[in-house]
C-alpha positions as CSV (number, residue, x, y, z in Angstrom):
1,M,-18.8,142.9,-113.8
2,K,-21.5,145.3,-115.0
3,R,-22.8,147.8,-112.4
4,R,-26.3,146.3,-112.4
5,A,-25.0,142.8,-111.8
6,F,-22.7,144.0,-109.1
7,L,-25.5,145.7,-107.2
8,H,-27.8,142.7,-107.7
9,N,-25.2,140.3,-106.3
10,S,-24.3,142.6,-103.4
11,L,-28.0,143.0,-102.5
12,L,-28.5,139.2,-102.7
13,A,-25.5,138.5,-100.5
14,G,-26.4,141.1,-98.0
15,S,-30.0,139.9,-97.7
16,T,-28.9,136.3,-97.3
17,V,-26.6,137.2,-94.4
18,A,-29.2,139.3,-92.8
19,W,-31.9,136.6,-93.2
20,S,-29.6,133.9,-91.9
21,A,-29.0,135.9,-88.7
22,L,-32.7,135.8,-88.0
23,L,-32.9,132.0,-88.2
24,P,-32.9,129.9,-85.0
25,S,-29.6,128.2,-84.2
26,W,-30.9,124.8,-85.3
27,A,-31.8,126.1,-88.7
28,R,-28.8,128.3,-89.5
29,S,-26.5,125.5,-90.6
30,Q,-29.1,124.4,-93.2
31,G,-29.6,127.9,-94.6
32,L,-25.9,128.7,-94.7
33,A,-25.0,125.2,-96.1
34,T,-27.5,125.7,-98.9
35,L,-25.8,129.0,-99.7
36,A,-22.5,127.2,-99.7
37,G,-23.7,124.5,-102.0
38,V,-24.5,121.7,-99.5
39,P,-28.3,121.6,-99.5
40,G,-29.9,120.0,-96.5
41,L,-32.9,117.9,-95.6
42,Q,-34.7,118.0,-92.3
43,G,-37.4,115.9,-90.6
44,N,-37.7,112.3,-89.8
45,Q,-38.9,110.8,-93.1
46,F,-36.5,110.8,-96.0
47,D,-36.4,109.4,-99.6
48,L,-32.9,109.0,-101.0
49,R,-32.0,107.9,-104.5
50,V,-28.5,106.7,-105.4
51,A,-27.5,107.2,-109.0
52,A,-24.5,107.7,-111.2
53,E,-24.4,111.0,-113.1
54,R,-22.0,112.9,-115.3
55,A,-21.4,116.5,-114.0
56,P,-18.6,118.9,-113.4
57,I,-16.3,118.1,-110.5
58,A,-12.8,119.4,-109.8
59,G,-12.8,121.3,-113.1
60,R,-13.9,118.6,-115.4
61,R,-17.1,116.7,-116.2
62,A,-16.9,113.2,-114.6
63,R,-19.2,110.3,-113.9
64,H,-19.7,110.0,-110.1
65,V,-22.2,108.8,-107.6
66,R,-24.9,111.3,-106.4
67,L,-27.7,111.1,-103.9
68,N,-30.9,113.0,-104.9
69,G,-28.8,114.5,-107.7
70,Q,-26.4,116.2,-105.2
71,F,-22.7,116.1,-104.7
72,P,-21.8,115.8,-101.9
73,A,-24.9,114.0,-100.7
74,P,-27.5,116.1,-98.9
75,L,-26.9,117.3,-95.4
76,L,-29.2,115.3,-93.1
77,R,-30.3,117.3,-90.0
78,W,-32.1,115.3,-87.3
79,R,-33.0,115.8,-83.6
80,A,-31.9,113.5,-80.8
81,G,-34.7,111.4,-79.4
82,D,-36.6,111.1,-82.8
83,T,-36.8,108.0,-84.9
84,V,-35.8,108.5,-88.5
85,T,-37.0,106.5,-91.5
86,L,-34.9,106.6,-94.7
87,R,-36.0,104.9,-97.9
88,V,-33.0,104.4,-100.1
89,A,-33.6,103.5,-103.8
90,N,-30.7,102.1,-105.9
91,A,-30.6,103.4,-109.5
92,L,-27.0,102.2,-110.0
93,D,-26.1,99.1,-112.1
94,E,-24.4,97.6,-109.0
95,P,-25.3,97.0,-105.4
96,T,-25.1,99.9,-103.0
97,S,-25.4,100.6,-99.3
98,I,-25.3,103.4,-96.7
99,H,-23.4,103.2,-93.5
100,W,-24.3,105.7,-90.8
101,H,-20.9,106.5,-89.6
102,G,-20.6,106.8,-85.8
103,L,-24.2,106.3,-85.0
104,L,-25.5,104.0,-82.3
105,L,-28.2,101.8,-83.9
106,P,-29.4,98.2,-84.3
107,W,-26.7,96.2,-86.0
108,H,-28.9,95.2,-89.0
109,M,-29.3,99.0,-89.8
110,D,-25.5,99.6,-89.9
111,G,-25.3,99.2,-93.6
112,V,-22.3,96.9,-94.2
113,P,-23.0,94.4,-97.0
114,G,-22.1,90.8,-96.0
115,V,-22.0,91.8,-92.3
116,S,-25.2,93.5,-91.2
117,F,-27.3,93.1,-94.4
118,D,-27.1,91.9,-98.0
119,G,-26.8,95.3,-99.6
120,I,-29.3,97.1,-101.9
121,A,-29.5,95.4,-105.2
122,P,-29.8,97.4,-108.5
123,G,-33.3,98.6,-109.0
124,S,-34.4,97.8,-105.5
125,S,-34.8,99.8,-102.3
126,F,-34.1,99.3,-98.6
127,T,-35.7,101.1,-95.6
128,Y,-33.4,102.1,-92.7
129,Q,-35.2,103.0,-89.5
130,F,-33.6,103.6,-86.1
131,P,-33.9,105.9,-83.0
132,L,-31.5,108.7,-82.5
133,R,-29.7,108.1,-79.2
134,Q,-27.0,110.8,-79.5
135,A,-26.3,114.3,-80.8
136,G,-23.3,115.8,-82.7
137,T,-21.6,115.8,-86.0
138,Y,-21.5,112.6,-88.1
139,W,-21.6,111.5,-91.7
140,Y,-22.8,108.7,-94.0
141,H,-21.2,106.9,-96.9
142,S,-21.4,103.8,-99.0
143,H,-19.8,100.6,-97.8
144,S,-20.0,99.0,-101.2
145,G,-17.0,98.7,-103.6
146,W,-15.4,102.0,-104.5
147,Q,-18.5,104.1,-104.2
148,E,-17.2,106.2,-101.3
149,Q,-14.3,107.3,-103.5
150,L,-16.8,108.2,-106.3
151,G,-18.8,110.7,-104.2
152,H,-21.2,108.6,-102.2
153,Y,-20.9,110.5,-98.9
154,G,-22.7,113.3,-97.0
155,P,-22.8,115.0,-93.6
156,I,-25.2,114.4,-90.7
157,I,-26.0,116.9,-87.8
158,I,-28.0,115.6,-84.9
159,D,-29.2,118.5,-82.7
160,P,-29.4,117.8,-79.0
161,S,-32.6,117.8,-77.0
162,E,-30.9,119.9,-74.3
163,P,-28.9,123.1,-74.8
164,E,-25.2,122.7,-75.4
165,P,-22.6,124.2,-73.0
166,F,-21.4,126.6,-75.7
167,G,-23.2,128.8,-78.1
168,C,-22.5,130.2,-81.6
169,D,-24.0,132.8,-83.9
170,R,-23.7,130.6,-87.0
171,E,-22.3,127.3,-88.1
172,Y,-20.8,125.6,-91.1
173,I,-20.2,122.1,-92.3
174,I,-16.5,121.7,-93.6
175,L,-16.6,118.4,-95.4
176,L,-13.1,117.4,-96.6
177,S,-12.7,114.8,-99.3
178,D,-10.4,113.7,-102.1
179,W,-11.3,113.2,-105.8
180,S,-9.4,111.7,-108.7
181,H,-10.3,111.6,-112.3
182,E,-8.7,108.2,-112.5
183,S,-11.0,105.3,-111.6
184,P,-10.5,103.7,-108.2
185,E,-9.9,100.4,-110.0
186,R,-7.0,101.9,-111.9
187,I,-5.6,103.5,-108.8
188,F,-5.7,100.2,-107.0
189,R,-4.1,98.3,-109.8
190,K,-1.3,100.8,-109.9
191,L,-0.7,100.5,-106.2
192,K,-0.7,96.7,-106.4
193,T,1.9,96.9,-109.2
194,M,4.1,99.5,-107.4
195,G,3.1,100.7,-104.0
196,Q,4.8,104.1,-104.5
197,S,3.2,104.9,-107.8
198,Y,1.9,108.3,-106.5
199,N,5.0,109.2,-104.4
200,F,6.4,112.1,-106.4
201,Q,8.4,113.5,-103.4
202,Q,11.2,110.9,-103.1
203,R,14.7,112.0,-102.1
204,T,17.0,113.2,-104.8
205,L,20.7,113.6,-105.4
206,G,20.4,117.1,-103.9
207,D,19.1,115.6,-100.7
208,F,22.1,113.3,-100.5
209,V,24.5,116.2,-101.0
210,R,22.9,118.1,-98.2
211,D,23.0,115.1,-95.9
212,A,26.6,114.4,-96.8
213,R,27.6,118.0,-95.9
214,Q,25.7,117.9,-92.6
215,F,26.5,114.3,-91.4
216,G,29.4,113.2,-93.6
217,V,29.5,111.1,-96.8
218,S,29.9,107.8,-94.9
219,A,26.9,108.4,-92.6
220,A,24.7,109.5,-95.5
221,L,25.6,106.4,-97.6
222,K,25.1,104.1,-94.6
223,E,21.7,105.7,-93.8
224,R,20.5,105.1,-97.4
225,A,21.9,101.6,-97.4
226,D,20.1,100.7,-94.2
227,W,16.8,101.9,-95.5
228,G,17.4,100.1,-98.7
229,D,18.2,96.8,-96.9
230,M,14.8,97.2,-95.1
231,R,13.2,97.9,-98.5
232,M,11.6,101.0,-96.9
233,N,11.3,104.6,-98.1
234,R,11.6,107.5,-95.8
235,T,9.2,109.5,-98.0
236,D,6.4,106.9,-98.1
237,L,4.0,109.1,-96.3
238,A,0.7,108.6,-98.3
239,D,-0.4,105.9,-100.8
240,V,-2.5,108.2,-103.0
241,T,-1.4,111.8,-103.3
242,A,-2.0,115.1,-105.0
243,A,-0.3,113.5,-108.0
244,T,-3.8,112.2,-108.8
245,Y,-6.0,113.8,-106.1
246,T,-7.8,117.1,-106.0
247,Y,-8.7,117.9,-102.4
248,L,-12.2,119.3,-101.9
249,V,-14.2,121.4,-99.3
250,N,-17.9,120.7,-99.6
251,G,-17.3,119.4,-103.1
252,H,-15.3,122.5,-104.2
253,S,-11.7,122.5,-105.4
254,P,-9.1,125.0,-104.0
255,E,-9.6,127.1,-107.1
256,E,-13.3,127.3,-106.6
257,N,-12.7,128.5,-103.0
258,W,-15.8,127.6,-101.0
259,T,-16.7,130.6,-98.8
260,G,-18.5,130.9,-95.6
261,L,-19.7,134.4,-94.6
262,F,-19.6,136.1,-91.2
263,R,-20.0,139.4,-89.4
264,P,-16.9,140.5,-87.5
265,G,-17.2,139.5,-83.9
266,E,-19.5,136.6,-84.5
267,R,-18.8,133.2,-83.0
268,L,-18.7,130.5,-85.7
269,R,-19.0,126.8,-85.2
270,L,-17.1,124.8,-87.9
271,R,-18.1,121.1,-88.1
272,F,-15.1,119.4,-89.7
273,I,-15.7,116.0,-91.3
274,N,-13.0,114.1,-93.1
275,A,-14.9,112.1,-95.8
276,A,-11.7,111.4,-97.8
277,A,-11.1,107.9,-99.0
278,M,-7.3,108.0,-98.4
279,S,-6.2,111.3,-97.0
280,L,-5.3,112.8,-93.6
281,F,-5.3,116.6,-93.3
282,N,-3.4,119.0,-91.2
283,V,-6.0,121.8,-90.6
284,R,-5.2,125.4,-89.6
285,I,-6.8,128.9,-90.1
286,P,-3.8,131.2,-90.0
287,G,-4.5,134.2,-87.7
288,L,-7.5,132.5,-86.1
289,P,-7.2,130.3,-83.0
290,M,-9.6,127.3,-82.9
291,T,-11.3,125.9,-79.8
292,V,-12.1,122.2,-80.1
293,V,-15.4,121.4,-78.4
294,Q,-16.4,118.0,-79.9
295,A,-14.5,115.0,-81.3
296,D,-16.3,112.3,-83.2
297,G,-19.6,113.9,-82.2
298,L,-19.1,113.8,-78.4
299,A,-18.3,116.8,-76.3
300,V,-14.8,117.4,-74.9
301,E,-13.5,120.0,-72.5
302,P,-12.8,123.0,-74.7
303,V,-9.1,123.2,-75.8
304,E,-7.6,126.0,-77.9
305,T,-5.2,125.1,-80.6
306,D,-3.8,126.5,-83.9
307,E,-3.7,123.3,-85.9
308,F,-5.0,119.7,-85.7
309,Q,-4.7,116.6,-87.8
310,I,-7.9,115.0,-88.8
311,G,-7.8,111.4,-90.0
312,A,-10.1,109.8,-92.5
313,A,-13.5,109.3,-90.9
314,E,-12.8,111.6,-87.9
315,T,-14.9,114.7,-87.0
316,F,-13.9,117.7,-85.0
317,D,-16.2,120.7,-84.1
318,V,-14.3,123.9,-83.4
319,L,-15.3,127.5,-82.4
320,V,-13.7,130.5,-84.0
321,Q,-14.4,134.2,-83.6
322,P,-13.0,136.4,-86.4
323,R,-13.0,140.0,-85.2
324,E,-11.5,141.7,-88.1
325,D,-13.2,142.8,-91.4
326,A,-10.9,140.4,-93.3
327,A,-10.8,137.1,-95.0
328,F,-9.3,134.0,-93.3
329,T,-8.2,130.9,-95.1
330,I,-9.2,127.4,-93.9
331,Y,-6.2,125.5,-95.0
332,A,-6.3,121.7,-94.9
333,E,-2.9,120.3,-96.0
334,S,-2.4,116.6,-96.9
335,N,-0.2,114.8,-94.3
336,D,2.5,114.4,-96.9
337,F,2.4,118.2,-97.6
338,F,2.0,117.6,-101.3
339,G,-1.4,119.1,-101.8
340,H,-4.2,121.0,-99.9
341,A,-7.9,121.8,-99.7
342,R,-8.8,125.4,-99.2
343,A,-11.8,127.4,-98.2
344,T,-12.4,131.0,-96.9
345,L,-14.2,132.7,-94.1
346,A,-15.1,136.2,-95.1
347,P,-17.4,139.1,-94.4
348,R,-18.3,139.4,-98.1
349,P,-18.4,137.1,-101.1
350,G,-15.4,137.2,-103.4
351,M,-12.8,137.9,-100.7
352,E,-9.8,135.6,-100.4
353,G,-7.4,135.1,-97.5
354,P,-3.7,134.5,-98.2
355,L,-2.4,130.9,-98.7
356,P,0.4,129.9,-96.3
357,P,3.6,128.8,-97.9
358,R,4.0,125.1,-98.6
359,R,6.0,123.3,-95.9
360,P,8.8,120.9,-96.8
361,R,7.7,117.2,-96.7
362,P,8.9,115.4,-93.6
363,L,10.9,112.2,-93.5
364,L,10.1,108.9,-91.7
365,S,12.5,107.9,-88.9
366,M,13.4,104.6,-87.1
367,K,10.7,105.5,-84.6
368,D,8.2,105.3,-87.3
369,M,9.3,101.7,-87.8
370,G,8.6,100.9,-84.2
371,M,12.3,100.7,-83.4
372,D,14.2,102.1,-80.4
373,H,15.6,105.2,-81.9
374,A,17.5,106.4,-78.9
375,A,20.8,105.6,-80.5
376,A,19.8,106.1,-84.1
377,G,21.6,108.8,-86.0
378,H,21.2,109.1,-89.8
379,G,20.0,112.7,-89.5
380,E,16.6,111.7,-88.4
381,P,14.1,114.2,-86.9
382,A,14.8,114.9,-83.2
383,H,12.1,114.1,-80.6
384,S,14.2,115.1,-77.6
385,G,12.0,118.2,-77.0
386,M,8.9,116.1,-76.4
387,D,7.5,115.9,-72.9
388,H,6.7,112.2,-72.2
389,A,6.2,112.6,-68.5
390,G,2.4,113.0,-68.7
391,L,1.6,109.7,-70.3
392,Q,1.4,106.5,-68.4
393,H,2.9,103.8,-70.5
394,E,2.1,101.0,-68.1
395,V,-1.6,101.1,-69.1
396,L,-0.5,99.4,-72.4
397,E,1.1,96.4,-70.6
398,P,-1.6,94.3,-69.0
399,A,-0.7,91.2,-67.0
400,A,-1.9,88.9,-69.8
401,V,-3.4,89.0,-73.2
402,D,-6.3,86.7,-73.8
403,H,-6.4,85.1,-77.3
404,S,-8.1,81.9,-76.2
405,T,-11.5,83.1,-77.4
406,M,-10.4,83.9,-80.9
407,D,-12.3,81.0,-82.5
408,H,-13.2,82.2,-85.9
409,S,-14.9,79.0,-87.1
410,T,-18.5,80.2,-86.9
411,M,-18.7,82.9,-89.5
412,D,-20.0,82.2,-93.0
413,H,-18.2,84.3,-95.6
414,S,-19.9,82.7,-98.5
415,T,-22.0,85.9,-99.2
416,M,-19.1,88.3,-99.1
417,D,-17.8,89.8,-102.3
418,H,-14.0,89.7,-102.1
419,S,-13.5,90.1,-105.8
420,T,-11.4,93.3,-105.4
421,M,-9.2,91.9,-102.7
422,D,-5.9,90.3,-103.2
423,H,-6.0,87.0,-101.2
424,G,-2.4,85.9,-101.5
425,N,-1.0,83.2,-99.3
426,A,-0.2,83.5,-95.6
427,E,1.9,81.2,-93.3
428,R,-0.4,80.6,-90.3
429,L,1.0,79.8,-86.9
430,P,-0.6,77.0,-84.9
431,A,-3.7,78.1,-83.0
432,A,-2.3,77.0,-79.7
433,A,0.7,79.2,-80.1
434,S,-1.4,82.2,-80.8
435,A,-3.8,81.5,-77.9
436,T,-1.0,81.5,-75.3
437,A,0.9,84.6,-76.5
438,G,1.5,87.4,-74.0
439,P,1.8,91.1,-74.7
440,Q,5.5,90.9,-75.5
441,T,5.3,87.6,-77.4
442,H,2.3,88.2,-79.6
443,L,2.4,85.7,-82.4
444,H,0.4,86.0,-85.7
445,A,0.5,84.8,-89.2
446,R,3.7,85.5,-91.1
447,G,4.3,85.4,-94.8
448,P,4.6,87.6,-97.9
449,G,2.0,90.0,-96.5
450,V,4.1,90.8,-93.4
451,A,7.2,92.7,-94.4
452,S,8.3,94.0,-90.9
453,L,7.5,94.0,-87.2
454,A,7.7,96.8,-84.7
455,T,10.3,95.6,-82.2
456,A,9.9,98.5,-79.7
457,P,6.5,100.2,-80.3
458,V,5.5,102.9,-77.9
459,S,2.5,105.1,-77.3
460,R,2.6,108.2,-79.3
461,L,-0.7,109.7,-78.4
462,H,1.1,112.6,-76.8
463,E,3.2,113.3,-79.9
464,R,2.5,115.7,-82.7
465,P,1.8,114.2,-86.1
466,L,4.8,113.7,-88.4
467,G,6.1,117.0,-89.8
468,L,4.5,119.2,-87.2
469,E,7.0,118.5,-84.4
470,Q,8.8,121.8,-84.8
471,E,6.0,124.1,-85.6
472,P,6.1,127.1,-83.3
473,H,2.3,127.2,-82.8
474,R,0.0,124.9,-80.9
475,V,-0.8,121.5,-82.4
476,L,-3.6,119.3,-81.0
477,V,-2.6,115.8,-79.8
478,Y,-4.9,113.1,-78.4
479,T,-3.7,113.6,-74.9
480,D,-5.1,117.2,-75.1
481,L,-8.6,115.8,-75.4
482,R,-10.7,115.1,-72.2
483,S,-14.3,114.1,-72.3
484,L,-16.5,116.8,-71.0
485,H,-18.5,114.3,-69.0
486,P,-17.2,111.5,-66.9
487,N,-16.8,108.2,-68.7
488,P,-20.0,106.2,-68.2
489,D,-18.3,102.9,-67.4
490,R,-15.3,103.1,-65.1
491,R,-14.8,99.4,-64.6
492,V,-11.3,98.0,-65.0
493,P,-11.2,95.9,-68.2
494,G,-11.6,92.2,-67.5
495,R,-9.4,91.1,-70.4
496,T,-7.2,92.4,-73.1
497,L,-7.0,91.7,-76.8
498,E,-4.0,92.7,-78.9
499,L,-4.3,93.3,-82.6
500,H,-1.3,94.1,-84.9
501,L,-1.6,96.2,-88.0
502,T,0.5,94.4,-90.6
503,A,1.5,95.0,-94.2
504,N,3.8,94.5,-97.1
505,M,3.8,98.1,-98.4
506,E,5.9,97.4,-101.4
507,R,3.4,94.7,-102.6
508,Y,0.4,96.7,-101.3
509,M,-0.8,94.0,-98.9
510,W,-2.7,95.2,-95.8
511,S,-4.0,93.1,-92.9
512,F,-4.5,92.5,-89.2
513,D,-2.3,90.0,-87.5
514,G,-0.9,89.0,-90.9
515,L,-4.3,87.8,-92.2
516,K,-6.4,89.6,-94.7
517,Y,-10.2,89.7,-94.1
518,S,-10.8,87.1,-96.7
519,E,-8.4,84.7,-95.0
520,V,-9.8,84.8,-91.4
521,S,-12.2,82.0,-90.6
522,G,-14.7,84.0,-88.7
523,P,-15.5,87.0,-86.4
524,V,-13.8,88.0,-83.1
525,P,-16.3,86.9,-80.4
526,L,-17.2,89.4,-77.7
527,Q,-19.7,89.1,-74.9
528,L,-22.4,91.7,-74.3
529,G,-21.7,93.7,-71.2
530,E,-18.0,92.9,-70.8
531,R,-15.3,95.5,-70.3
532,L,-12.5,95.0,-72.8
533,R,-9.1,96.6,-73.5
534,L,-8.0,96.6,-77.1
535,V,-4.3,97.1,-77.7
536,F,-3.3,98.1,-81.2
537,V,0.3,97.7,-82.5
538,N,1.2,99.4,-85.8
539,D,3.8,97.2,-87.5
540,T,3.6,99.4,-90.6
541,M,5.3,102.7,-91.4
542,M,2.0,104.6,-92.2
543,P,-0.7,106.1,-90.0
544,H,-4.0,104.2,-89.9
545,P,-7.4,105.6,-88.9
546,L,-9.0,102.7,-87.1
547,H,-12.8,102.7,-87.0
548,L,-15.2,100.6,-84.9
549,H,-18.8,100.4,-86.0
550,G,-21.7,100.7,-83.6
551,M,-19.9,101.6,-80.4
552,F,-17.6,104.2,-78.8
553,F,-14.4,103.4,-77.0
554,E,-12.3,105.4,-74.6
555,V,-8.8,106.3,-75.7
556,V,-6.4,105.4,-72.9
557,T,-4.6,108.7,-72.5
558,G,-3.9,108.1,-68.8
559,E,-5.6,106.8,-65.7
560,H,-8.5,109.2,-65.3
561,D,-12.3,109.2,-65.8
562,H,-12.4,111.7,-68.6
563,K,-10.7,109.8,-71.4
564,P,-11.9,111.0,-74.8
565,R,-14.6,108.8,-76.3
566,K,-14.3,108.2,-80.0
567,H,-15.3,105.8,-82.8
568,T,-12.1,106.5,-84.9
569,L,-8.5,106.6,-83.8
570,V,-5.5,107.5,-85.9
571,L,-2.6,105.2,-85.0
572,K,0.8,106.6,-85.9
573,A,3.5,104.6,-87.6
574,G,5.3,102.3,-85.2
575,E,2.8,103.1,-82.4
576,K,1.3,101.0,-79.6
577,A,-2.0,102.4,-78.2
578,A,-4.9,101.1,-76.2
579,V,-8.6,101.8,-76.0
580,D,-11.2,100.6,-73.4
581,L,-14.5,99.3,-74.8
582,T,-17.7,98.5,-73.0
583,V,-19.3,95.9,-75.3
584,S,-22.8,97.4,-75.2
585,E,-24.4,96.6,-78.6
586,P,-25.3,93.0,-79.7
587,G,-24.7,92.0,-83.3
588,D,-21.9,91.9,-85.9
589,W,-19.8,95.1,-86.1
590,A,-17.1,95.9,-88.6
591,F,-13.7,97.1,-87.5
592,H,-11.3,98.3,-90.1
593,C,-8.8,100.8,-91.3
594,H,-10.8,103.7,-92.8
595,L,-8.3,104.2,-95.6
596,L,-10.5,102.7,-98.4
597,Y,-7.8,101.0,-100.4
598,H,-6.3,99.4,-97.2
599,M,-9.7,98.1,-96.2
600,Q,-10.3,96.7,-99.7
601,A,-6.9,95.1,-99.6
602,G,-7.9,93.2,-96.4
603,M,-7.4,95.4,-93.3
604,M,-10.7,94.6,-91.7
605,R,-12.3,92.3,-89.0
606,V,-15.7,91.7,-87.6
607,F,-16.5,91.7,-83.9
608,R,-19.5,89.5,-83.1
609,V,-21.2,90.5,-79.8
610,S,-23.2,87.7,-78.2
611,P,-26.5,88.8,-76.8
612,E,-25.8,86.8,-73.6
613,V,-25.0,89.4,-70.9
614,L,-22.1,88.5,-68.6
615,P,-23.1,88.2,-64.9
């Protein structure tokens, strides 16, 4: 770099940092985000234009979806208590939509085509208008076709009307996502042809030799034969991997190294949003502890950690305080350890922190199949060091599970576009049998879309994510989270609904209770004002981020009044977990796995909340 250019760039960077320090706290994120390449919009009146453009992304020019010509879409900064109006114009050649992820709003503003509205036709526009009843970190994205995978997503910050219990000197959006230069349609076709098309980390002859030396040839052969009989693969950790994905931070690839600036000693607030279509990330900043202060936009009691997993659609706000005049790497590793997103916190532009060494990919165990693994050998990862004493398992076993209200005959699916979904055939059980099933005898549709059932699922909310069990540093788990404020509704749930996550992973068929969304006859009826316990059982061998539109639920981490309130919960493989829900919002609300290809394959339901309030 020539001397004049160097001096000019140094002066520009220094003046930008100095100017940003003078901004009020509510404005700093916008100013710094603009510096980082995520321009923002403020106010309560917005015009957004959705269009397809060809521009560089992840090192190549590619056609993708942009809002107002930006990728990612603009940061929207609002203030709690205001009413916002957003006029969205569709310049695509297909329908579009915007779902305001995690926001409490009227159901017809939720932005799910075929559920809350008809979608925005090509060449037309739609006006969203709703009051802001909350504060925190959220995001927005399309709920139409594959547009979310193609770049139709952006961050939201809602500033509180009252001061928060913690302060910071500056803040940054850390928007994680995944990008492929393959079309989503091609990816989906490949997965339907062979579910492990992108699994490039399968076990090799060398792995067998090592296992044979450690456990004996007979045990190694038997272990592989057992998994083969079950038609399962111990390395099936993620459907779509770094074999086709580039992982991004604020739209920047690891080589582009998005950088956020700081002065040593400043307190930084990092607003992590996982906007990925199919990826879970294990996030750490080596050498820099993180204090989690919000989860899914709501305040939690501060908890310090060194690493956390963030599922697709989750958000975590953390505080960090780098004291050294050095660069720190924000390292977001995919949950199969095959790829990563990377960014840098640094005192000056151009600095880079070291990249941590790549960790070996983990292996699934019998516990991930929902089986009692106490007697299992086969060289599986040990869990004996886990402390299970703090979790009350009895909260997952209610006296009875009520399925009698599951009459799905009232919903009209005639306007739904299921053209990308595989409808298959399912063998349905008689309705009467399903209605009388208890928690241990839950019956649901069986057929080619249900390859396995978890015979002994247990709560794993207190367990570290797969592959992080033996890390020497602190790893956040759900039972570490406690709501900063007491739960607003402390009633005992009046009834329980149990829902199984089902799949045939080899044929890439995903469903709830053995039925794809296109096969159910209507929504799940709920009553406004009721207190409900939802029990989820993961019969698959993959984690699933489950997202409920329009309402928050309390994750049952124990019998206390500070359960973490969330809109998205990652259910581990073979896990059984419960959430308590106060049914507070009338209307039709989508509930689905937030892995886009799973949802498109059928892992979705609709909850219909009757406006009649229970006495």
